[in-house]
C-alpha positions as CSV (number, residue, x, y, z in Angstrom):
1,M,49.8,-189.6,158.4
2,T,53.0,-189.8,156.6
3,R,54.9,-186.5,156.7
4,L,57.5,-185.9,154.1
5,K,60.1,-183.3,154.9
6,H,62.3,-182.3,152.2
7,E,64.9,-179.5,152.4
8,A,66.5,-179.4,148.8
9,Q,70.1,-178.0,148.5
10,A,69.4,-176.1,145.5
11,V,70.7,-173.1,143.6
12,S,68.8,-170.6,141.4
13,S,68.1,-171.9,138.0
14,D,67.3,-170.6,134.6
15,H,64.7,-173.4,133.7
16,S,61.2,-172.1,133.9
17,L,58.9,-174.2,136.1
18,S,55.9,-174.5,133.9
19,S,52.6,-175.7,135.4
20,H,51.3,-179.1,134.5
21,A,48.0,-180.3,135.6
22,P,48.1,-182.8,138.4
23,C,47.6,-186.3,136.6
24,I,49.3,-189.8,136.8
25,P,52.2,-189.8,134.3
26,S,52.8,-192.3,131.8
27,V,55.8,-194.1,133.2
28,S,56.8,-197.9,133.4
29,P,54.9,-199.9,135.8
30,E,58.2,-200.6,138.1
31,I,58.3,-196.9,138.6
32,L,54.5,-196.3,139.0
33,K,54.0,-199.0,141.7
34,L,56.5,-197.2,143.9
35,V,54.2,-194.2,144.5
36,C,50.4,-194.1,145.3
37,D,47.8,-192.4,143.1
38,R,47.5,-189.6,145.6
39,C,51.2,-188.8,145.7
40,W,51.5,-188.8,142.1
41,R,48.9,-186.2,141.8
42,T,50.2,-184.2,144.9
43,V,53.8,-184.7,146.1
44,F,55.3,-185.5,142.8
45,S,53.3,-183.3,140.5
46,A,55.1,-180.4,138.9
47,D,52.6,-177.8,140.5
48,S,53.4,-179.1,144.1
49,F,57.1,-178.6,143.6
50,H,56.6,-175.2,142.0
51,T,54.6,-174.3,145.0
52,A,56.9,-175.4,147.5
53,W,59.9,-174.1,145.9
54,V,58.8,-170.5,145.4
55,A,57.2,-170.4,149.0
56,Q,58.7,-168.9,152.0
57,F,59.5,-171.4,154.9
58,V,56.0,-172.6,155.8
59,S,54.7,-175.9,157.0
60,T,51.3,-177.0,156.3
61,S,49.7,-180.4,156.9
62,P,46.4,-180.6,155.0
63,E,44.6,-183.9,155.9
64,S,43.3,-184.3,152.5
65,A,46.8,-184.5,151.0
66,G,48.5,-186.5,153.4
67,F,52.1,-184.6,153.1
68,S,53.6,-181.5,154.0
69,Y,56.7,-179.5,152.9
70,T,59.2,-177.3,154.8
71,T,61.3,-175.3,152.0
72,P,63.0,-172.1,151.4
73,T,62.6,-169.9,148.5
74,W,65.1,-170.3,145.6
75,E,67.1,-167.3,146.9
76,E,67.1,-168.7,150.3
77,M,68.2,-172.0,149.2
78,Q,71.0,-170.7,147.1
79,R,72.7,-169.1,150.1
80,S,71.8,-171.3,153.0
81,M,74.0,-174.2,154.2
82,L,72.4,-177.6,155.1
83,H,70.5,-177.7,158.4
84,I,72.4,-180.3,160.4
85,Q,69.3,-182.1,161.7
86,S,67.6,-182.0,158.3
87,P,67.8,-184.9,155.5
88,Y,68.6,-183.8,152.2
89,S,68.5,-184.8,148.4
90,D,71.0,-185.3,145.8
91,N,71.1,-186.8,142.3
92,F,73.2,-188.5,139.7
93,Q,74.8,-186.7,137.0
94,G,72.9,-187.3,133.8
95,D,69.6,-188.3,135.3
96,Q,66.8,-186.3,133.9
97,A,66.2,-184.7,137.4
98,A,69.7,-183.4,137.7
99,R,68.6,-180.3,135.7
100,F,66.3,-179.5,138.8
101,I,68.2,-180.9,141.8
102,P,71.9,-179.6,141.5
103,H,73.3,-181.5,144.6
104,R,75.3,-184.5,143.5
105,E,76.2,-187.7,145.4
106,V,79.5,-187.5,147.0
107,R,82.4,-189.3,145.3
108,L,83.4,-192.7,146.7
109,H,85.9,-193.7,143.7
110,V,88.8,-191.6,144.4
111,D,91.5,-193.4,142.5
112,T,90.1,-192.6,139.0
113,T,91.1,-190.1,136.4
114,L,88.0,-188.0,137.2
115,G,89.1,-188.0,140.8
116,Y,92.5,-186.8,140.1
117,D,91.0,-184.1,137.5
118,L,88.9,-182.7,140.3
119,I,92.0,-182.4,142.7
120,K,93.8,-180.6,139.8
121,K,90.8,-178.3,139.2
122,C,90.6,-177.4,143.0
123,V,94.3,-176.6,143.0
124,D,93.8,-174.4,139.9
125,E,91.1,-172.5,141.4
126,C,93.1,-172.2,144.7
127,L,95.9,-170.4,142.8
128,R,93.2,-167.7,141.8
129,H,92.2,-167.3,145.6
130,E,93.3,-163.6,146.9
131,R,93.8,-165.1,150.5
132,C,95.9,-168.1,149.4
133,P,99.8,-167.8,149.1
134,Q,101.2,-168.8,145.5
135,P,103.2,-171.9,145.3
136,L,106.9,-171.3,145.2
137,R,109.6,-173.6,143.7
138,A,111.3,-173.4,146.9
139,L,114.5,-175.1,148.3
140,M,113.4,-178.7,148.4
141,P,114.0,-180.7,151.7
142,T,117.3,-182.7,152.4
143,R,116.0,-185.7,151.1
144,V,112.8,-186.8,148.9
145,I,111.5,-189.5,146.9
146,D,111.6,-189.3,143.3
147,C,108.4,-190.6,141.9
148,A,109.1,-190.1,138.2
149,N,108.9,-193.9,137.8
150,P,106.3,-195.1,140.3
151,E,107.5,-198.7,139.8
152,Q,111.0,-197.8,140.9
153,P,110.9,-195.0,143.4
154,R,113.9,-193.9,145.0
155,I,115.7,-191.5,147.4
156,F,117.0,-188.3,146.0
157,V,119.5,-186.4,148.2
158,N,118.9,-182.7,147.3
159,H,121.9,-180.3,146.8
160,G,120.4,-176.8,146.5
161,I,117.6,-177.7,144.0
162,K,114.4,-175.6,144.0
163,E,111.5,-177.5,142.6
164,N,107.9,-178.2,143.5
165,Y,107.2,-181.2,145.8
166,V,104.3,-183.1,147.6
167,A,104.5,-183.6,151.3
168,L,102.5,-186.5,153.3
169,S,100.8,-186.2,156.4
170,Y,99.6,-189.6,157.9
171,V,99.1,-192.0,160.9
172,W,102.1,-194.3,161.4
173,G,100.0,-196.6,163.7
174,E,102.6,-199.4,163.7
175,K,106.3,-199.6,163.4
176,Q,107.9,-199.4,159.9
177,P,110.7,-201.8,159.6
178,H,111.8,-200.6,156.2
179,C,112.6,-196.8,157.3
180,T,115.6,-195.0,155.8
181,T,118.5,-195.4,157.9
182,T,122.2,-194.6,157.7
183,K,122.8,-198.2,156.9
184,N,120.4,-198.5,153.9
185,L,120.5,-194.8,152.6
186,D,123.0,-195.5,149.6
187,F,120.7,-198.7,148.5
188,Y,117.4,-196.6,148.7
189,I,119.3,-193.8,146.5
190,A,119.6,-196.6,143.7
191,G,116.1,-197.6,144.5
192,I,113.4,-198.6,147.0
193,P,112.1,-202.0,146.8
194,L,108.4,-201.8,146.3
195,Q,107.7,-204.4,149.1
196,N,109.5,-202.2,151.5
197,I,107.2,-199.3,151.0
198,P,103.9,-199.4,153.1
199,K,100.5,-199.1,151.4
200,S,99.9,-195.5,152.5
201,N,103.3,-194.4,151.1
202,M,102.8,-196.2,147.8
203,D,99.4,-194.6,147.5
204,T,101.0,-191.3,147.9
205,I,103.7,-192.1,145.3
206,K,100.8,-192.8,142.9
207,V,99.0,-189.5,143.7
208,T,102.2,-187.6,143.2
209,Q,102.5,-189.0,139.9
210,K,99.0,-188.5,138.9
211,L,99.1,-185.0,139.7
212,G,101.9,-184.3,137.4
213,L,104.6,-183.9,140.3
214,R,108.0,-185.6,140.7
215,Y,109.2,-185.4,144.2
216,L,107.5,-186.5,147.6
217,W,108.5,-185.9,151.1
218,V,107.6,-188.8,153.6
219,D,109.2,-188.5,157.2
220,A,109.8,-192.3,157.6
221,L,111.7,-192.4,154.2
222,C,113.3,-188.9,154.2
223,I,114.7,-188.6,157.7
224,L,117.5,-191.0,158.9
225,Q,115.5,-192.7,161.6
226,D,118.6,-194.3,163.6
227,S,120.3,-190.8,163.9
228,K,119.3,-188.5,166.4
229,D,121.2,-185.6,164.9
230,D,119.6,-186.1,161.5
231,K,116.1,-186.1,163.4
232,A,116.8,-182.9,165.3
233,Q,118.1,-181.2,162.1
234,E,115.0,-182.3,160.0
235,I,112.5,-181.7,162.7
236,A,113.8,-178.3,163.0
237,Q,112.9,-177.8,159.1
238,I,109.1,-179.2,159.7
239,C,107.8,-175.7,159.2
240,R,109.5,-174.9,156.0
241,I,108.9,-178.5,154.7
242,F,105.1,-178.3,154.9
243,R,104.8,-174.6,154.3
244,N,106.8,-174.8,151.0
245,A,105.1,-177.7,149.8
246,Y,103.1,-177.5,146.7
247,V,100.5,-179.8,148.0
248,T,100.1,-181.9,151.2
249,I,98.5,-185.3,150.8
250,I,96.5,-186.2,154.2
251,A,95.8,-189.8,154.4
252,A,93.0,-189.0,157.0
253,C,91.2,-192.2,156.6
254,A,94.1,-194.7,157.4
255,D,94.7,-195.5,161.1
256,K,98.0,-197.2,160.2
257,V,100.3,-196.9,157.4
258,S,99.7,-200.3,155.9
259,N,96.2,-199.7,155.2
260,G,96.4,-197.2,152.4
261,F,93.8,-194.6,151.4
262,L,92.8,-194.9,147.8
263,Q,90.6,-197.9,148.1
264,T,86.7,-197.2,147.1
265,Q,85.1,-195.6,150.3
266,D,81.9,-197.0,151.7
267,I,79.4,-195.1,153.6
268,P,77.0,-197.2,155.7
269,D,73.9,-194.8,155.4
270,T,70.3,-194.9,154.7
271,I,69.4,-193.8,151.1
272,R,66.1,-193.9,149.4
273,N,65.6,-193.3,145.8
274,L,62.1,-192.0,144.8
275,P,60.7,-190.9,141.4
276,F,60.9,-187.3,140.6
277,R,58.4,-185.6,138.2
278,C,60.2,-182.9,136.5
279,P,58.4,-179.6,135.4
280,D,58.8,-180.7,131.7
281,G,56.9,-183.9,132.5
282,G,60.0,-186.1,132.5
283,I,60.5,-188.8,135.3
284,G,63.9,-188.8,137.1
285,T,65.2,-190.0,140.4
286,M,65.4,-188.2,143.7
287,R,67.6,-189.6,146.5
288,L,66.7,-188.9,150.0
289,L,69.5,-189.0,152.5
290,G,69.6,-188.9,156.1
291,N,71.9,-186.8,158.3
292,R,75.3,-187.7,157.0
293,H,78.5,-186.6,158.8
294,A,81.9,-187.1,157.9
295,P,83.5,-189.7,160.2
296,D,86.0,-188.8,162.8
297,E,89.2,-189.5,161.1
298,P,92.3,-191.1,162.9
299,V,94.6,-188.2,161.5
300,N,92.6,-186.0,163.7
301,K,93.5,-187.8,167.0
302,R,97.3,-187.5,166.5
303,A,99.4,-184.5,167.6
304,W,102.1,-184.4,164.9
305,C,99.4,-184.2,162.2
306,L,98.0,-181.1,163.3
307,E,101.0,-178.9,162.5
308,E,101.4,-180.7,159.2
309,R,97.8,-179.6,158.4
310,V,97.9,-176.1,159.7
311,L,101.3,-175.2,158.1
312,S,100.3,-176.6,154.5
313,P,98.7,-173.8,152.4
314,R,97.2,-176.5,150.0
315,R,95.8,-179.7,151.3
316,V,94.2,-182.8,149.6
317,I,92.4,-184.9,152.3
318,Y,91.6,-188.4,151.7
319,A,88.7,-188.9,154.0
320,S,86.6,-191.9,155.0
321,H,83.7,-190.8,152.7
322,T,85.5,-189.0,149.7
323,V,88.6,-186.7,148.7
324,Q,88.6,-183.1,149.8
325,Y,90.5,-180.0,149.3
326,E,91.5,-177.4,151.9
327,C,93.1,-174.1,151.8
328,Q,93.1,-170.7,153.4
329,T,89.8,-170.0,151.6
330,T,88.0,-172.9,151.4
331,H,87.1,-176.5,152.7
332,V,85.1,-178.6,150.1
333,N,84.7,-182.1,148.8
334,A,86.7,-182.4,145.6
335,N,83.3,-182.4,143.4
336,D,81.8,-179.7,145.4
337,V,79.2,-181.9,147.0
338,R,78.1,-180.6,150.4
339,F,78.8,-183.2,153.1
340,I,78.7,-182.3,157.0
341,D,82.1,-182.6,158.3
342,S,82.5,-183.7,161.9
343,L,83.7,-180.7,164.0
344,D,87.3,-181.6,164.1
345,G,88.0,-178.0,165.0
346,I,91.1,-177.7,162.6
347,P,91.8,-174.0,162.6
348,C,93.5,-172.3,159.9
349,L,96.5,-169.9,160.7
350,P,95.6,-166.3,160.4
351,D,96.4,-164.9,157.0
352,R,98.8,-162.4,158.9
353,V,100.4,-165.1,160.5
354,L,100.6,-167.4,157.4
355,L,101.5,-164.8,154.9
356,P,104.4,-162.1,154.9
357,T,102.2,-159.3,153.9
358,P,98.6,-160.5,153.3
359,D,96.5,-158.2,151.2
360,I,93.2,-159.2,152.9
361,P,92.9,-159.6,156.5
362,S,91.2,-162.7,157.7
363,S,89.0,-161.1,160.5
364,D,88.0,-157.7,161.7
365,L,90.0,-158.3,164.8
366,P,93.3,-156.4,165.6
367,A,96.3,-158.4,164.3
368,D,97.7,-159.1,167.6
369,E,94.3,-160.2,169.0
370,E,93.6,-162.2,166.1
371,A,97.0,-164.1,166.3
372,A,96.5,-164.6,170.1
373,K,93.2,-166.0,169.6
374,A,94.5,-168.4,167.1
375,W,97.3,-169.6,169.2
376,C,94.8,-170.3,172.0
377,D,92.7,-172.3,169.8
378,I,95.4,-174.4,168.3
379,L,96.9,-174.9,171.6
380,G,93.7,-176.4,173.0
381,L,93.2,-178.5,169.9
382,Y,96.8,-179.7,169.9
383,T,96.8,-180.8,173.7
384,R,93.8,-183.1,173.3
385,R,95.6,-185.1,170.8
386,T,97.7,-188.2,171.5
387,F,101.4,-189.0,171.2
388,T,103.5,-192.2,170.6
389,K,106.1,-190.5,172.7
390,P,104.7,-188.1,175.2
391,R,108.2,-186.3,175.4
392,D,107.4,-184.9,172.0
393,R,104.7,-182.7,173.5
394,L,106.7,-179.5,172.9
395,V,108.4,-180.9,169.8
396,A,105.4,-181.7,167.7
397,L,104.2,-178.1,168.0
398,S,107.7,-176.5,167.2
399,G,106.6,-175.8,163.5
400,I,103.5,-173.9,164.3
401,V,105.5,-172.1,167.0
402,E,108.1,-171.1,164.3
403,Q,105.6,-169.7,162.3
404,F,104.0,-167.4,164.9
405,H,107.5,-166.3,166.0
406,S,107.7,-164.8,162.4
407,F,104.6,-162.9,163.2
408,W,105.9,-162.0,166.7
409,P,109.7,-161.7,165.8
410,H,110.6,-159.4,169.0
411,T,109.5,-161.8,171.7
412,T,110.8,-165.2,173.1
413,Y,109.1,-168.6,173.2
414,I,110.0,-170.4,176.5
415,A,108.8,-173.8,177.2
416,G,105.5,-173.3,175.6
417,L,104.8,-169.8,176.5
418,W,105.4,-166.4,174.7
419,E,107.2,-163.8,176.8
420,H,105.2,-161.1,175.5
421,Q,102.1,-162.8,176.8
422,L,103.5,-163.2,180.5
423,P,102.0,-163.1,183.0
424,S,98.6,-163.6,181.5
425,C,99.6,-167.0,179.8
426,L,100.5,-168.5,183.0
427,L,96.8,-168.9,183.7
428,W,96.1,-172.0,181.5
429,Y,94.1,-174.7,183.2
430,Q,93.2,-178.4,182.4
431,G,90.0,-178.1,180.3
432,D,88.7,-181.8,180.3
433,N,87.9,-184.3,182.7
434,N,90.5,-187.0,182.0
435,Q,92.7,-187.2,185.3
436,R,96.2,-188.2,184.4
437,S,99.3,-188.5,186.6
438,R,102.2,-186.2,186.0
439,P,104.8,-187.5,183.6
440,N,107.5,-189.4,185.3
441,R,110.2,-188.2,182.9
442,Y,111.1,-184.5,183.1
443,R,109.4,-182.6,180.3
444,A,108.9,-179.1,181.1
445,P,108.8,-176.7,184.2
446,S,105.5,-177.0,186.3
447,W,104.4,-173.5,185.2
448,S,104.2,-174.7,181.6
449,W,101.5,-176.6,180.1
450,A,103.8,-178.8,178.5
451,S,104.6,-180.3,181.9
452,T,101.1,-182.2,181.8
453,D,99.4,-184.6,179.6
454,R,95.8,-183.3,179.5
455,E,93.8,-180.9,177.2
456,V,94.7,-177.2,178.2
457,T,92.6,-174.3,178.0
458,M,94.0,-170.6,178.1
459,I,92.0,-167.8,179.6
460,P,91.4,-164.8,177.3
461,G,92.4,-161.6,178.7
462,S,90.4,-158.5,179.1
463,N,91.3,-154.8,178.9
464,D,89.7,-154.4,182.4
465,D,91.7,-157.0,184.1
466,I,94.4,-155.9,186.5
467,F,97.6,-158.0,186.8
468,L,98.9,-158.3,190.3
469,C,102.3,-159.6,189.7
470,T,105.6,-158.8,187.9
471,V,107.8,-161.3,186.0
472,I,111.2,-160.8,187.1
473,Q,112.9,-163.8,185.2
474,C,111.6,-166.6,182.9
475,D,114.0,-168.9,181.1
476,A,114.4,-172.4,180.1
477,I,117.4,-174.5,179.0
478,L,117.0,-176.2,175.6
479,A,117.8,-179.8,175.0
480,R,119.1,-179.0,171.4
481,Q,120.1,-175.5,170.1
482,I,119.3,-176.4,166.8
483,N,115.6,-176.4,167.7
484,P,114.8,-173.3,169.8
485,Y,111.0,-174.3,170.0
486,G,111.7,-178.0,171.0
487,E,112.6,-180.0,174.3
488,V,113.9,-178.4,177.4
489,T,115.9,-179.7,180.2
490,A,115.0,-177.2,182.9
491,G,113.3,-174.0,183.6
492,S,112.6,-171.4,186.2
493,L,110.2,-168.4,186.6
494,V,110.8,-165.6,189.1
495,L,107.7,-163.6,190.2
496,N,107.2,-160.5,192.4
497,I,103.7,-161.7,193.6
498,I,101.3,-162.1,196.7
499,L,101.3,-165.6,198.0
500,Q,98.5,-166.4,200.3
501,P,98.1,-169.5,202.4
502,A,94.9,-171.6,201.7
503,V,93.5,-174.8,202.0
504,W,92.4,-177.2,199.2
505,D,90.1,-180.2,199.2
506,P,90.9,-182.0,196.0
507,V,87.7,-184.4,196.3
508,E,85.4,-181.4,196.1
509,G,87.6,-179.2,194.1
510,S,87.2,-176.5,196.7
511,L,89.3,-173.6,197.9
512,Y,89.1,-172.5,201.8
513,D,90.7,-169.5,203.5
514,A,93.6,-170.8,206.1
515,A,93.3,-167.9,208.4
516,G,92.6,-169.0,211.9
517,L,92.6,-172.7,211.2
518,P,92.8,-174.5,214.6
519,G,96.3,-176.5,214.2
520,D,97.4,-178.5,211.5
521,D,95.1,-181.6,211.6
522,P,92.9,-181.6,208.6
523,Q,90.4,-183.8,210.9
524,E,89.5,-180.6,212.7
525,W,88.7,-178.5,209.7
526,P,85.6,-179.6,208.1
527,D,83.3,-178.3,210.7
528,L,84.8,-174.7,210.5
529,F,84.8,-175.0,206.8
530,S,81.0,-175.6,206.8
531,E,80.7,-172.5,208.7
532,R,82.7,-170.4,206.6
533,G,82.0,-171.7,203.3
534,E,84.3,-172.1,200.3
535,I,86.1,-169.1,198.7
536,G,86.7,-170.6,195.4
537,I,87.6,-173.9,193.2
538,V,90.7,-175.4,192.2
539,V,91.6,-177.2,189.0
540,R,94.4,-179.6,189.6
541,D,96.9,-180.0,186.9
542,A,97.6,-183.7,187.5
543,I,96.9,-186.7,189.7
544,E,99.9,-186.3,192.4
545,P,100.0,-187.0,196.2
546,V,99.2,-183.2,196.9
547,S,96.1,-183.4,194.7
548,E,94.6,-186.5,196.4
549,R,93.9,-185.3,200.0
550,I,93.0,-182.2,201.8
551,G,95.9,-180.1,202.9
552,K,97.5,-176.5,203.1
553,I,98.8,-175.0,199.9
554,Y,99.6,-171.5,198.8
555,V,97.8,-169.4,196.2
556,A,99.8,-166.9,194.0
557,I,97.4,-164.1,192.9
558,V,98.1,-163.4,189.2
559,R,95.0,-161.5,188.1
560,D,91.9,-159.5,189.4
561,T,89.0,-159.8,186.8
562,G,86.7,-157.5,189.0
563,Q,84.6,-160.4,189.6
564,T,87.2,-163.1,191.1
565,L,90.9,-163.4,191.7
566,L,92.9,-165.8,189.6
567,G,96.1,-167.6,190.0
568,L,98.3,-170.4,190.5
569,V,98.2,-173.0,193.2
570,L,101.7,-174.0,194.4
571,T,103.4,-176.2,197.0
572,P,107.1,-175.7,198.4
573,A,109.7,-177.4,196.2
574,P,112.1,-179.9,197.7
575,S,115.0,-178.3,199.4
576,Q,117.6,-176.6,197.0
577,I,121.1,-177.6,196.5
578,S,123.4,-176.5,199.1
579,T,125.0,-173.9,197.0
580,A,121.9,-172.0,196.9
581,K,122.3,-168.5,197.9
582,Q,120.7,-167.5,201.1
583,N,118.8,-164.5,199.6
584,D,117.6,-166.7,196.7
585,P,113.6,-166.7,196.4
586,R,111.8,-169.7,197.9
587,S,111.0,-172.2,195.4
588,F,107.7,-173.7,194.4
589,H,106.0,-176.1,192.0
590,R,102.9,-175.2,190.4
591,V,99.9,-178.1,191.0
592,G,96.9,-176.3,190.0
593,W,94.9,-173.0,188.9
594,F,92.4,-171.2,191.2
595,T,89.6,-168.9,191.0
596,A,88.4,-167.2,194.3
597,P,85.5,-165.0,193.8
598,F,84.3,-165.2,197.5
599,C,87.7,-164.5,199.2
600,D,88.3,-161.6,201.4
601,K,89.7,-159.4,198.6
602,L,90.8,-156.5,200.7
603,V,92.5,-158.6,203.1
604,W,94.2,-160.8,200.5
605,L,95.3,-157.8,198.3
606,S,96.9,-155.9,201.4
607,S,99.2,-158.8,202.0
608,R,102.9,-158.1,201.1
609,Y,104.6,-159.0,197.7
610,Q,107.6,-161.2,197.8
611,H,109.8,-162.8,195.1
612,I,109.1,-166.6,194.5
613,K,110.7,-168.9,192.1
614,I,108.5,-171.6,190.4
615,I,110.3,-174.5,189.0
């Protein structure tokens, strides 16, 4: 028996659903032959739809009818979202059934007058949102592209002009041989040859002009790519550039800059067109669609693109299936069609962080707690993304950090950690199973998540937790003073803490108490460990010699949750330079994170405190 499960995405309607006797309608033979007589008298009769639409969620399978419905009431349909596992229906504007099925097909043709009008409409509505910041005619970036004549774009060097502008967020995906440099800047000020502009950048110039705007910021053309000083200066302005943009264009579907994003989109999906008998007796078309999810976009894999999206108050997203609009208040397809987005996990900055004085709080959480949660969420999402240059791990987050610093003005950001969150924020750990080696090039001190290349998880604190260490000193040396949130060349952390010897078996991830071990030969330990049992687990920070074989390590106890002890796994650092003072604390490297729920807590916590330095 065929079972038709139809969950229509609908809103309440003023049309009365009049009853009609179940009979085969007078339609053309081409339509009539698509449906059997029984279905014309049952499934596609006005009475059947009326009964189903006003019913509660029910599921019946009368053998004589050969079909069943699972449908909500009008009110439930109005306020419900699509069930991810349910097929749904849409309709063409202008079809007779459009009066009764309000859901419309997703817009695949984005480079049209209607497409641009829809974007303008979304922006206009956004300007009335209480939670969204109003656009400001802010000081434009140092250089922008003048798009007044799309056939002859040129670099415009700004000298204090305040004007609306567009910013582009995109994936390079390949080398751009015609970037702006110190050598061709004057030439590009006169005009940029169109053949020198990659397709995605050309598409953005077109969108800028179609939206009625003149100026556009694109990193490859507005930053001098052969000047380290200019790069550092402009990267330090990233927060302001995207935060002040009138709108940011996100070329989400393009995996390289030469691809472009205005081409007609194509969704390989199963669509079935079925006749729909309207309550007034007319015959329209109902389109049944399967589970349609937005594809995972290339832009969502790149670390630099995260802050460009998060910092922008208004985003126009050219996705693989349509064009979307996103702001602090909403995330929609431009023509309001509901389409299940992949869970890219893009968080919004809390209103309290994005806006100087938000009128409406974005959650019921206390302000600092809300900001701290948003920071942890963003950090987790950011660290799972990829870099062309891994040394950018701190730099590519600096714009977001600057925005958070405006909310936390009385603290200091030190190589990836917030001073006011110490020592809690030391308890990050690697949150994925992708094992990677520690970077060959120094990037950050070992106590910072930026010293690794894996996804990071921060453990949220609790009011019941007890912190068992004191931060004596924490600092880092910046590579460039112009960017206080960027690269560092060194860093150290001094703690007053309990340091306990232990044994780590990296193969099993197990932690054992080192008390009473018979010698230093690991070959003699397994039998003893099998009798004692493990006391906890260790998550390593990276693949390195100490994390590949069983051996002695130290654990520094940071927090007592009541259920377990949490802290850092350390190994002694190489001998310090001869000028080190005799009373300097012993130096260590962080190599992992531990939890020890089965340790002898009374013995461990009765151990003496000592000053140690982690580098």
